[in-house]
Structure formats: structure tokens, C-alpha cells
PyMOL Python script that loads the backbone (N, CA, C, O; Angstrom):
from pymol import cmd

cmd.read_pdbstr("""\
ATOM      1  N   MET A   1       0.977  -1.322   0.110  1.00  0.00           N
ATOM      2  CA  MET A   1       0.023  -0.025   0.225  1.00  0.00           C
ATOM      3  C   MET A   1       0.625   1.111   0.015  1.00  0.00           C
ATOM      4  O   MET A   1       1.469   1.247   0.901  1.00  0.00           O
ATOM      5  N   ALA A   2       0.627   2.147  -0.822  1.00  0.00           N
ATOM      6  CA  ALA A   2       1.449   3.256  -0.999  1.00  0.00           C
ATOM      7  C   ALA A   2       0.883   4.181  -0.006  1.00  0.00           C
ATOM      8  O   ALA A   2      -0.311   4.389   0.214  1.00  0.00           O
ATOM      9  N   ASP A   3       2.169   4.842   0.706  1.00  0.00           N
ATOM     10  CA  ASP A   3       1.662   6.015   1.543  1.00  0.00           C
ATOM     11  C   ASP A   3       1.933   7.473   1.136  1.00  0.00           C
ATOM     12  O   ASP A   3       1.821   7.712  -0.066  1.00  0.00           O
ATOM     13  N   ILE A   4       2.215   8.315   1.818  1.00  0.00           N
ATOM     14  CA  ILE A   4       2.425   9.816   1.709  1.00  0.00           C
ATOM     15  C   ILE A   4       3.667   9.943   1.179  1.00  0.00           C
ATOM     16  O   ILE A   4       3.802  10.637   0.171  1.00  0.00           O
ATOM     17  N   ALA A   5       4.769   9.302   1.763  1.00  0.00           N
ATOM     18  CA  ALA A   5       6.270   9.522   0.931  1.00  0.00           C
ATOM     19  C   ALA A   5       6.494   8.899  -0.240  1.00  0.00           C
ATOM     20  O   ALA A   5       7.416   9.258  -0.973  1.00  0.00           O
ATOM     21  N   ASP A   6       5.693   7.915  -0.543  1.00  0.00           N
ATOM     22  CA  ASP A   6       5.787   7.265  -1.793  1.00  0.00           C
ATOM     23  C   ASP A   6       5.116   8.264  -2.890  1.00  0.00           C
ATOM     24  O   ASP A   6       5.623   8.537  -3.978  1.00  0.00           O
ATOM     25  N   PHE A   7       4.062   8.682  -2.465  1.00  0.00           N
ATOM     26  CA  PHE A   7       3.494  10.126  -3.406  1.00  0.00           C
ATOM     27  C   PHE A   7       4.485  11.219  -3.569  1.00  0.00           C
ATOM     28  O   PHE A   7       4.663  11.873  -4.596  1.00  0.00           O
ATOM     29  N   ALA A   8       5.035  11.327  -2.574  1.00  0.00           N
ATOM     30  CA  ALA A   8       5.967  12.668  -2.512  1.00  0.00           C
ATOM     31  C   ALA A   8       7.106  12.324  -3.246  1.00  0.00           C
ATOM     32  O   ALA A   8       7.552  13.211  -3.974  1.00  0.00           O
ATOM     33  N   ASN A   9       7.783  11.059  -3.225  1.00  0.00           N
ATOM     34  CA  ASN A   9       8.739  10.810  -4.138  1.00  0.00           C
ATOM     35  C   ASN A   9       8.362  10.793  -5.535  1.00  0.00           C
ATOM     36  O   ASN A   9       9.138  11.259  -6.369  1.00  0.00           O
ATOM     37  N   ASP A  10       7.102  10.239  -5.917  1.00  0.00           N
ATOM     38  CA  ASP A  10       6.741  10.250  -7.246  1.00  0.00           C
ATOM     39  C   ASP A  10       6.819  11.579  -7.710  1.00  0.00           C
ATOM     40  O   ASP A  10       7.466  11.876  -8.715  1.00  0.00           O
ATOM     41  N   LEU A  11       6.224  12.351  -7.066  1.00  0.00           N
ATOM     42  CA  LEU A  11       6.021  13.975  -7.500  1.00  0.00           C
ATOM     43  C   LEU A  11       7.402  14.581  -7.529  1.00  0.00           C
ATOM     44  O   LEU A  11       7.634  15.524  -8.285  1.00  0.00           O
ATOM     45  N   VAL A  12       8.165  14.166  -6.875  1.00  0.00           N
ATOM     46  CA  VAL A  12       9.722  14.842  -6.853  1.00  0.00           C
ATOM     47  C   VAL A  12      10.143  14.205  -8.185  1.00  0.00           C
ATOM     48  O   VAL A  12      10.404  14.990  -9.097  1.00  0.00           O
ATOM     49  N   GLN A  13      10.245  12.874  -8.424  1.00  0.00           N
ATOM     50  CA  GLN A  13      10.596  12.348  -9.544  1.00  0.00           C
ATOM     51  C   GLN A  13      10.355  12.798 -11.041  1.00  0.00           C
ATOM     52  O   GLN A  13      11.125  12.877 -11.998  1.00  0.00           O
ATOM     53  N   GLU A  14       8.921  13.079 -10.887  1.00  0.00           N
ATOM     54  CA  GLU A  14       8.116  13.703 -12.044  1.00  0.00           C
ATOM     55  C   GLU A  14       8.727  15.157 -12.432  1.00  0.00           C
ATOM     56  O   GLU A  14       9.107  15.497 -13.552  1.00  0.00           O
ATOM     57  N   ARG A  15       8.733  15.985 -11.172  1.00  0.00           N
ATOM     58  CA  ARG A  15       9.609  17.270 -11.512  1.00  0.00           C
ATOM     59  C   ARG A  15      10.849  17.172 -12.086  1.00  0.00           C
ATOM     60  O   ARG A  15      11.176  17.828 -13.075  1.00  0.00           O
ATOM     61  N   ILE A  16      11.621  16.321 -11.470  1.00  0.00           N
ATOM     62  CA  ILE A  16      12.971  16.062 -11.963  1.00  0.00           C
ATOM     63  C   ILE A  16      13.150  15.852 -13.421  1.00  0.00           C
ATOM     64  O   ILE A  16      13.938  16.467 -14.139  1.00  0.00           O
ATOM     65  N   ASP A  17      12.170  14.735 -13.843  1.00  0.00           N
ATOM     66  CA  ASP A  17      12.129  14.467 -15.243  1.00  0.00           C
ATOM     67  C   ASP A  17      11.864  15.609 -16.072  1.00  0.00           C
ATOM     68  O   ASP A  17      12.448  15.834 -17.132  1.00  0.00           O
ATOM     69  N   GLN A  18      10.880  16.391 -15.513  1.00  0.00           N
ATOM     70  CA  GLN A  18      10.556  17.404 -16.465  1.00  0.00           C
ATOM     71  C   GLN A  18      11.420  18.408 -16.508  1.00  0.00           C
ATOM     72  O   GLN A  18      11.284  19.131 -17.495  1.00  0.00           O
ATOM     73  N   ALA A  19      12.440  18.754 -15.611  1.00  0.00           N
ATOM     74  CA  ALA A  19      13.325  19.936 -15.679  1.00  0.00           C
ATOM     75  C   ALA A  19      14.528  19.045 -16.417  1.00  0.00           C
ATOM     76  O   ALA A  19      15.329  19.795 -16.977  1.00  0.00           O
ATOM     77  N   LEU A  20      14.757  18.050 -16.514  1.00  0.00           N
ATOM     78  CA  LEU A  20      15.872  17.500 -17.240  1.00  0.00           C
ATOM     79  C   LEU A  20      15.331  17.320 -18.865  1.00  0.00           C
ATOM     80  O   LEU A  20      16.209  17.260 -19.725  1.00  0.00           O
ATOM     81  N   ALA A  21      14.378  17.262 -19.146  1.00  0.00           N
ATOM     82  CA  ALA A  21      13.618  17.187 -20.340  1.00  0.00           C
ATOM     83  C   ALA A  21      13.800  18.721 -21.002  1.00  0.00           C
ATOM     84  O   ALA A  21      14.415  19.018 -22.027  1.00  0.00           O
ATOM     85  N   ALA A  22      13.020  19.653 -20.024  1.00  0.00           N
ATOM     86  CA  ALA A  22      13.214  21.088 -20.706  1.00  0.00           C
ATOM     87  C   ALA A  22      14.835  21.514 -20.854  1.00  0.00           C
ATOM     88  O   ALA A  22      15.207  22.097 -21.872  1.00  0.00           O
ATOM     89  N   ARG A  23      15.655  21.228 -19.911  1.00  0.00           N
ATOM     90  CA  ARG A  23      17.024  21.578 -20.146  1.00  0.00           C
ATOM     91  C   ARG A  23      17.690  20.868 -21.334  1.00  0.00           C
ATOM     92  O   ARG A  23      18.542  21.473 -21.984  1.00  0.00           O
ATOM     93  N   ASN A  24      17.313  19.517 -21.671  1.00  0.00           N
ATOM     94  CA  ASN A  24      17.931  18.776 -22.953  1.00  0.00           C
ATOM     95  C   ASN A  24      17.295  19.651 -24.126  1.00  0.00           C
ATOM     96  O   ASN A  24      17.970  20.092 -25.056  1.00  0.00           O
ATOM     97  N   ALA A  25      16.026  19.841 -23.992  1.00  0.00           N
ATOM     98  CA  ALA A  25      15.265  20.736 -25.401  1.00  0.00           C
ATOM     99  C   ALA A  25      16.045  21.977 -25.571  1.00  0.00           C
ATOM    100  O   ALA A  25      16.205  22.409 -26.713  1.00  0.00           O
ATOM    101  N   ALA A  26      16.572  22.629 -24.505  1.00  0.00           N
ATOM    102  CA  ALA A  26      17.153  24.032 -24.321  1.00  0.00           C
ATOM    103  C   ALA A  26      18.524  24.193 -25.154  1.00  0.00           C
ATOM    104  O   ALA A  26      18.930  25.221 -25.697  1.00  0.00           O
ATOM    105  N   LYS A  27      19.249  22.699 -25.118  1.00  0.00           N
ATOM    106  CA  LYS A  27      20.463  22.665 -25.427  1.00  0.00           C
ATOM    107  C   LYS A  27      20.603  22.902 -27.034  1.00  0.00           C
ATOM    108  O   LYS A  27      19.751  22.416 -27.778  1.00  0.00           O
ATOM    109  N   PRO A  28      21.416  23.464 -27.423  1.00  0.00           N
ATOM    110  CA  PRO A  28      21.785  23.590 -28.989  1.00  0.00           C
ATOM    111  C   PRO A  28      22.085  22.295 -29.444  1.00  0.00           C
ATOM    112  O   PRO A  28      22.754  21.510 -28.773  1.00  0.00           O
ATOM    113  N   ALA A  29      21.570  22.005 -30.675  1.00  0.00           N
ATOM    114  CA  ALA A  29      22.016  20.707 -31.543  1.00  0.00           C
ATOM    115  C   ALA A  29      23.503  20.533 -31.645  1.00  0.00           C
ATOM    116  O   ALA A  29      24.241  21.516 -31.721  1.00  0.00           O
ATOM    117  N   LEU A  30      24.024  19.125 -31.649  1.00  0.00           N
ATOM    118  CA  LEU A  30      25.473  19.043 -31.660  1.00  0.00           C
ATOM    119  C   LEU A  30      25.835  19.252 -33.051  1.00  0.00           C
ATOM    120  O   LEU A  30      25.080  18.743 -33.880  1.00  0.00           O
ATOM    121  N   ALA A  31      26.706  19.812 -33.411  1.00  0.00           N
ATOM    122  CA  ALA A  31      27.420  20.178 -34.532  1.00  0.00           C
ATOM    123  C   ALA A  31      27.599  18.834 -35.590  1.00  0.00           C
ATOM    124  O   ALA A  31      27.867  17.765 -35.042  1.00  0.00           O
ATOM    125  N   ALA A  32      27.480  18.845 -36.875  1.00  0.00           N
ATOM    126  CA  ALA A  32      27.528  17.752 -37.429  1.00  0.00           C
ATOM    127  C   ALA A  32      28.714  16.801 -37.609  1.00  0.00           C
ATOM    128  O   ALA A  32      28.768  15.615 -37.935  1.00  0.00           O
ATOM    129  N   HIS A  33      29.734  17.793 -37.260  1.00  0.00           N
ATOM    130  CA  HIS A  33      31.104  17.145 -37.151  1.00  0.00           C
ATOM    131  C   HIS A  33      31.675  17.237 -35.883  1.00  0.00           C
ATOM    132  O   HIS A  33      31.243  17.986 -35.007  1.00  0.00           O
ATOM    133  N   SER A  34      32.710  16.437 -35.749  1.00  0.00           N
ATOM    134  CA  SER A  34      33.361  16.204 -34.352  1.00  0.00           C
ATOM    135  C   SER A  34      34.217  17.371 -34.058  1.00  0.00           C
ATOM    136  O   SER A  34      34.720  17.970 -35.009  1.00  0.00           O
ATOM    137  N   PHE A  35      34.459  17.798 -32.734  1.00  0.00           N
ATOM    138  CA  PHE A  35      35.451  18.554 -32.558  1.00  0.00           C
ATOM    139  C   PHE A  35      36.766  18.197 -32.639  1.00  0.00           C
ATOM    140  O   PHE A  35      37.156  17.078 -32.305  1.00  0.00           O
ATOM    141  N   LEU A  36      37.600  19.198 -33.123  1.00  0.00           N
ATOM    142  CA  LEU A  36      39.039  18.971 -33.146  1.00  0.00           C
ATOM    143  C   LEU A  36      39.866  18.872 -31.761  1.00  0.00           C
ATOM    144  O   LEU A  36      40.840  18.128 -31.642  1.00  0.00           O
ATOM    145  N   PHE A  37      39.391  19.678 -30.753  1.00  0.00           N
ATOM    146  CA  PHE A  37      39.855  19.627 -29.621  1.00  0.00           C
ATOM    147  C   PHE A  37      38.977  19.288 -28.420  1.00  0.00           C
ATOM    148  O   PHE A  37      37.841  19.693 -28.669  1.00  0.00           O
ATOM    149  N   CYS A  38      39.035  18.727 -27.255  1.00  0.00           N
ATOM    150  CA  CYS A  38      38.299  18.133 -26.260  1.00  0.00           C
ATOM    151  C   CYS A  38      37.778  19.315 -25.550  1.00  0.00           C
ATOM    152  O   CYS A  38      38.524  20.131 -25.009  1.00  0.00           O
ATOM    153  N   GLU A  39      36.374  19.409 -25.557  1.00  0.00           N
ATOM    154  CA  GLU A  39      36.019  20.627 -24.547  1.00  0.00           C
ATOM    155  C   GLU A  39      36.030  20.376 -23.174  1.00  0.00           C
ATOM    156  O   GLU A  39      35.495  21.224 -22.459  1.00  0.00           O
ATOM    157  N   GLY A  40      36.544  19.352 -22.635  1.00  0.00           N
ATOM    158  CA  GLY A  40      36.747  18.987 -21.122  1.00  0.00           C
ATOM    159  C   GLY A  40      38.324  19.480 -20.702  1.00  0.00           C
ATOM    160  O   GLY A  40      38.553  20.296 -19.809  1.00  0.00           O
ATOM    161  N   CYS A  41      39.503  18.719 -21.653  1.00  0.00           N
ATOM    162  CA  CYS A  41      40.659  19.067 -21.130  1.00  0.00           C
ATOM    163  C   CYS A  41      41.491  19.862 -22.322  1.00  0.00           C
ATOM    164  O   CYS A  41      42.672  20.165 -22.153  1.00  0.00           O
ATOM    165  N   GLU A  42      40.694  20.208 -23.676  1.00  0.00           N
ATOM    166  CA  GLU A  42      41.047  20.971 -24.777  1.00  0.00           C
ATOM    167  C   GLU A  42      42.534  20.202 -25.370  1.00  0.00           C
ATOM    168  O   GLU A  42      43.374  20.800 -26.042  1.00  0.00           O
ATOM    169  N   GLU A  43      42.603  19.147 -25.064  1.00  0.00           N
ATOM    170  CA  GLU A  43      43.754  18.352 -25.695  1.00  0.00           C
ATOM    171  C   GLU A  43      43.005  17.738 -27.158  1.00  0.00           C
ATOM    172  O   GLU A  43      41.832  17.396 -27.307  1.00  0.00           O
ATOM    173  N   PRO A  44      44.073  17.735 -28.110  1.00  0.00           N
ATOM    174  CA  PRO A  44      43.253  17.085 -29.566  1.00  0.00           C
ATOM    175  C   PRO A  44      42.777  15.848 -29.377  1.00  0.00           C
ATOM    176  O   PRO A  44      43.338  14.996 -28.688  1.00  0.00           O
ATOM    177  N   ILE A  45      41.480  15.667 -30.120  1.00  0.00           N
ATOM    178  CA  ILE A  45      40.524  14.596 -30.341  1.00  0.00           C
ATOM    179  C   ILE A  45      41.365  13.499 -31.271  1.00  0.00           C
ATOM    180  O   ILE A  45      41.573  13.985 -32.383  1.00  0.00           O
ATOM    181  N   PRO A  46      41.885  12.211 -31.133  1.00  0.00           N
ATOM    182  CA  PRO A  46      42.487  11.606 -32.130  1.00  0.00           C
ATOM    183  C   PRO A  46      41.413  11.543 -33.244  1.00  0.00           C
ATOM    184  O   PRO A  46      40.230  11.595 -32.910  1.00  0.00           O
ATOM    185  N   GLU A  47      41.799  11.420 -34.702  1.00  0.00           N
ATOM    186  CA  GLU A  47      41.215  11.480 -35.680  1.00  0.00           C
ATOM    187  C   GLU A  47      40.394  10.134 -35.754  1.00  0.00           C
ATOM    188  O   GLU A  47      39.233  10.110 -36.164  1.00  0.00           O
ATOM    189  N   ALA A  48      40.960   9.211 -35.403  1.00  0.00           N
ATOM    190  CA  ALA A  48      40.216   7.633 -35.247  1.00  0.00           C
ATOM    191  C   ALA A  48      38.848   7.939 -34.561  1.00  0.00           C
ATOM    192  O   ALA A  48      37.744   7.616 -34.999  1.00  0.00           O
ATOM    193  N   ARG A  49      39.098   8.575 -33.480  1.00  0.00           N
ATOM    194  CA  ARG A  49      37.808   8.856 -32.618  1.00  0.00           C
ATOM    195  C   ARG A  49      36.722   9.686 -33.256  1.00  0.00           C
ATOM    196  O   ARG A  49      35.537   9.373 -33.143  1.00  0.00           O
ATOM    197  N   ARG A  50      37.041  10.515 -33.779  1.00  0.00           N
ATOM    198  CA  ARG A  50      36.436  11.617 -34.520  1.00  0.00           C
ATOM    199  C   ARG A  50      35.578  10.882 -35.663  1.00  0.00           C
ATOM    200  O   ARG A  50      34.355  11.011 -35.719  1.00  0.00           O
ATOM    201  N   LEU A  51      36.213  10.207 -36.445  1.00  0.00           N
ATOM    202  CA  LEU A  51      35.645   9.274 -37.555  1.00  0.00           C
ATOM    203  C   LEU A  51      34.663   8.269 -36.850  1.00  0.00           C
ATOM    204  O   LEU A  51      33.552   8.003 -37.310  1.00  0.00           O
ATOM    205  N   ALA A  52      35.161   7.745 -35.715  1.00  0.00           N
ATOM    206  CA  ALA A  52      34.163   6.580 -35.190  1.00  0.00           C
ATOM    207  C   ALA A  52      33.145   6.940 -34.580  1.00  0.00           C
ATOM    208  O   ALA A  52      32.104   6.294 -34.701  1.00  0.00           O
ATOM    209  N   GLN A  53      33.224   8.099 -33.755  1.00  0.00           N
ATOM    210  CA  GLN A  53      31.947   8.683 -33.105  1.00  0.00           C
ATOM    211  C   GLN A  53      31.712   9.958 -33.659  1.00  0.00           C
ATOM    212  O   GLN A  53      32.083  10.912 -32.976  1.00  0.00           O
ATOM    213  N   VAL A  54      31.069  10.233 -34.965  1.00  0.00           N
ATOM    214  CA  VAL A  54      30.727  11.508 -35.506  1.00  0.00           C
ATOM    215  C   VAL A  54      29.877  12.338 -34.505  1.00  0.00           C
ATOM    216  O   VAL A  54      28.849  11.915 -33.976  1.00  0.00           O
ATOM    217  N   GLY A  55      30.460  13.656 -34.290  1.00  0.00           N
ATOM    218  CA  GLY A  55      29.884  14.761 -33.355  1.00  0.00           C
ATOM    219  C   GLY A  55      30.417  14.710 -32.014  1.00  0.00           C
ATOM    220  O   GLY A  55      29.940  15.439 -31.144  1.00  0.00           O
ATOM    221  N   CYS A  56      31.528  13.774 -31.730  1.00  0.00           N
ATOM    222  CA  CYS A  56      32.140  13.662 -30.560  1.00  0.00           C
ATOM    223  C   CYS A  56      32.852  15.327 -30.188  1.00  0.00           C
ATOM    224  O   CYS A  56      33.390  16.087 -30.993  1.00  0.00           O
ATOM    225  N   THR A  57      32.658  15.510 -28.901  1.00  0.00           N
ATOM    226  CA  THR A  57      33.074  16.578 -28.279  1.00  0.00           C
ATOM    227  C   THR A  57      34.147  16.672 -27.251  1.00  0.00           C
ATOM    228  O   THR A  57      34.762  17.680 -26.902  1.00  0.00           O
ATOM    229  N   GLN A  58      34.283  15.268 -26.763  1.00  0.00           N
ATOM    230  CA  GLN A  58      35.298  15.056 -25.557  1.00  0.00           C
ATOM    231  C   GLN A  58      36.346  13.696 -26.270  1.00  0.00           C
ATOM    232  O   GLN A  58      35.987  12.816 -27.053  1.00  0.00           O
ATOM    233  N   CYS A  59      37.626  13.915 -25.707  1.00  0.00           N
ATOM    234  CA  CYS A  59      38.403  12.673 -25.917  1.00  0.00           C
ATOM    235  C   CYS A  59      37.898  11.446 -25.135  1.00  0.00           C
ATOM    236  O   CYS A  59      36.981  11.582 -24.324  1.00  0.00           O
ATOM    237  N   VAL A  60      38.446  10.312 -25.348  1.00  0.00           N
ATOM    238  CA  VAL A  60      38.123   9.226 -24.456  1.00  0.00           C
ATOM    239  C   VAL A  60      38.116   9.488 -23.124  1.00  0.00           C
ATOM    240  O   VAL A  60      37.054   9.413 -22.507  1.00  0.00           O
ATOM    241  N   SER A  61      39.290   9.831 -22.494  1.00  0.00           N
ATOM    242  CA  SER A  61      39.187  10.007 -20.918  1.00  0.00           C
ATOM    243  C   SER A  61      38.390  10.858 -20.609  1.00  0.00           C
ATOM    244  O   SER A  61      37.849  10.552 -19.546  1.00  0.00           O
ATOM    245  N   CYS A  62      37.936  12.064 -21.130  1.00  0.00           N
ATOM    246  CA  CYS A  62      36.794  13.090 -20.571  1.00  0.00           C
ATOM    247  C   CYS A  62      35.469  12.456 -20.602  1.00  0.00           C
ATOM    248  O   CYS A  62      34.635  12.582 -19.705  1.00  0.00           O
ATOM    249  N   GLN A  63      35.287  11.655 -21.854  1.00  0.00           N
ATOM    250  CA  GLN A  63      33.946  11.094 -22.188  1.00  0.00           C
ATOM    251  C   GLN A  63      33.631   9.803 -21.009  1.00  0.00           C
ATOM    252  O   GLN A  63      32.556   9.577 -20.454  1.00  0.00           O
ATOM    253  N   ALA A  64      34.861   9.103 -20.850  1.00  0.00           N
ATOM    254  CA  ALA A  64      34.645   8.315 -19.586  1.00  0.00           C
ATOM    255  C   ALA A  64      34.362   8.756 -18.280  1.00  0.00           C
ATOM    256  O   ALA A  64      33.591   8.108 -17.572  1.00  0.00           O
ATOM    257  N   ILE A  65      34.909   9.803 -17.878  1.00  0.00           N
ATOM    258  CA  ILE A  65      34.449  10.421 -16.661  1.00  0.00           C
ATOM    259  C   ILE A  65      33.168  10.938 -16.821  1.00  0.00           C
ATOM    260  O   ILE A  65      32.289  10.621 -16.019  1.00  0.00           O
ATOM    261  N   THR A  66      32.932  11.723 -17.787  1.00  0.00           N
ATOM    262  CA  THR A  66      31.338  12.184 -18.168  1.00  0.00           C
ATOM    263  C   THR A  66      30.401  11.023 -17.976  1.00  0.00           C
ATOM    264  O   THR A  66      29.391  11.149 -17.285  1.00  0.00           O
ATOM    265  N   ASP A  67      30.711   9.908 -18.567  1.00  0.00           N
ATOM    266  CA  ASP A  67      29.845   8.671 -18.558  1.00  0.00           C
ATOM    267  C   ASP A  67      29.590   8.365 -16.923  1.00  0.00           C
ATOM    268  O   ASP A  67      28.549   8.446 -16.272  1.00  0.00           O
ATOM    269  N   VAL A  68      30.745   8.040 -16.577  1.00  0.00           N
ATOM    270  CA  VAL A  68      30.548   7.595 -15.040  1.00  0.00           C
ATOM    271  C   VAL A  68      29.612   8.715 -14.152  1.00  0.00           C
ATOM    272  O   VAL A  68      28.643   8.348 -13.488  1.00  0.00           O
ATOM    273  N   TRP A  69      30.037  10.082 -14.241  1.00  0.00           N
ATOM    274  CA  TRP A  69      29.225  11.025 -13.495  1.00  0.00           C
ATOM    275  C   TRP A  69      27.946  10.924 -13.652  1.00  0.00           C
ATOM    276  O   TRP A  69      27.227  11.107 -12.670  1.00  0.00           O
ATOM    277  N   GLU A  70      27.347  10.595 -14.980  1.00  0.00           N
ATOM    278  CA  GLU A  70      25.902  10.727 -15.414  1.00  0.00           C
ATOM    279  C   GLU A  70      25.443   9.664 -14.803  1.00  0.00           C
ATOM    280  O   GLU A  70      24.422   9.838 -14.137  1.00  0.00           O
ATOM    281  N   ALA A  71      25.984   8.412 -14.840  1.00  0.00           N
ATOM    282  CA  ALA A  71      25.583   7.247 -14.397  1.00  0.00           C
ATOM    283  C   ALA A  71      25.262   7.166 -12.839  1.00  0.00           C
ATOM    284  O   ALA A  71      24.372   6.537 -12.266  1.00  0.00           O
ATOM    285  N   ARG A  72      26.272   8.005 -12.320  1.00  0.00           N
ATOM    286  CA  ARG A  72      26.123   7.987 -10.716  1.00  0.00           C
ATOM    287  C   ARG A  72      25.213   8.863 -10.315  1.00  0.00           C
ATOM    288  O   ARG A  72      24.805   8.726  -9.162  1.00  0.00           O
ATOM    289  N   HIS A  73      24.707   9.884 -11.076  1.00  0.00           N
ATOM    290  CA  HIS A  73      23.741  11.085 -10.833  1.00  0.00           C
ATOM    291  C   HIS A  73      22.446  10.727 -11.445  1.00  0.00           C
ATOM    292  O   HIS A  73      21.478  11.467 -11.269  1.00  0.00           O
ATOM    293  N   ALA A  74      22.335   9.493 -12.253  1.00  0.00           N
ATOM    294  CA  ALA A  74      21.098   9.265 -13.024  1.00  0.00           C
ATOM    295  C   ALA A  74      20.085   8.479 -11.960  1.00  0.00           C
ATOM    296  O   ALA A  74      18.983   8.113 -12.367  1.00  0.00           O
ATOM    297  N   ARG A  75      20.398   8.290 -10.903  1.00  0.00           N
ATOM    298  CA  ARG A  75      19.407   7.466 -10.044  1.00  0.00           C
ATOM    299  C   ARG A  75      18.606   8.273  -9.498  1.00  0.00           C
ATOM    300  O   ARG A  75      17.716   7.853  -8.758  1.00  0.00           O
TER     301      ARG A  75
END
""", "prot")
cmd.dss("prot")
cmd.show_as("cartoon", "prot")
cmd.util.cbc("prot")
cmd.orient("prot")
């Protein structure tokens, strides 16, 4: 049986989902081409990565850190 805390959690999750959707909708579309330099560390992005992952904006190391951070905060 659901109690008031369950309803509150559902409401908070709904508001978070709405806020994230609005934030993602406001982001500019990614460029059709990959960046030459990582937007995280400003090091050159290797050509192989730019060709394999069209539209990439980060080097492999920075992307891995971003993926871990997003996975931890997606809960």
C-alpha cells in the first residue's frame, strides 16, 4: 500500500524528469562534425575517434569520466 512518502517521491521524480527534459530541449543541437579539441581538457581528439564517433566533443578519457558521473547521478 502506498503512503504519503511514496506519493511525494513520485512527485519529486516527475519534477526532476520535467526539468531534465526542458534542459535537454534547450541545449543547442550538436554540430554535424566532431570537435578537433576536447571541450573538457582541450587536448586534440584523435582522428580515429572523430571518425568512429561522429559529433564527439570530448576525448575518450573525458568522455569516460562524463559517463561515470552521469551514471552516478542518474539515480
